[in-house]
C-alpha positions, 0 to 999 in steps of 0.5 A: 643059422641051423645045425647044420651050417653050424657043423659044417663051418665048425668041420671046415674050421678044425680041417679046411683050408682058406680059399679065394672065391673070385668072380671077375666082374667087366672086360679087360682093361677094366676087369676087376675082380669080386674075392671072398676068403672061405674056408673049402674042403679040397679032395679028388674024386676018387676012382668010382666018382669018375662018370660023366664028364668028371676028369682024374684032374678035376677035384671036389669043394666043398664050402658053407654059405656063411662066409659069402652071406656075411661079406654080401659076396658079390655086392651089388649084383641084382637077380636077373631072369635066368640066374639063380641067387647072384651069392652062389657060386656059378660056373666060370667063377674061380676058386684059388686053392693054395695060390693056383687059379682054378675055375668052377664048372658046376655047383650044386647047392645043398638046401634043407627046409628050404635053408641053404646049408652047403655048396660042393663045387666042381671045380677044373684046372 
């Protein structure tokens, strides 16, 4: 693990909140949720960040790749053409924050020297 990931993990341990990252697979009535608990820093967007289609009700969530890798989330899914690493959250996944299910609208993985060190999410709802 790089120093950047270790620093993010330590910061989230000190000041983050436990949230649930959720991917639903299958179709109702046999759909199942694949969940992993992660620590996140979640905040509203500042007024100067409300550009494009970002709304005041959207939030920014920052998570570490560490718990996702440790849990091997979502498990068993193989990469497919046109789809990034299946262990990265993606549009349509959910983040359960303080009991409220929020939709992931945009995912920005941050890499340094080829290593995933941080994941930023725009969440709605």
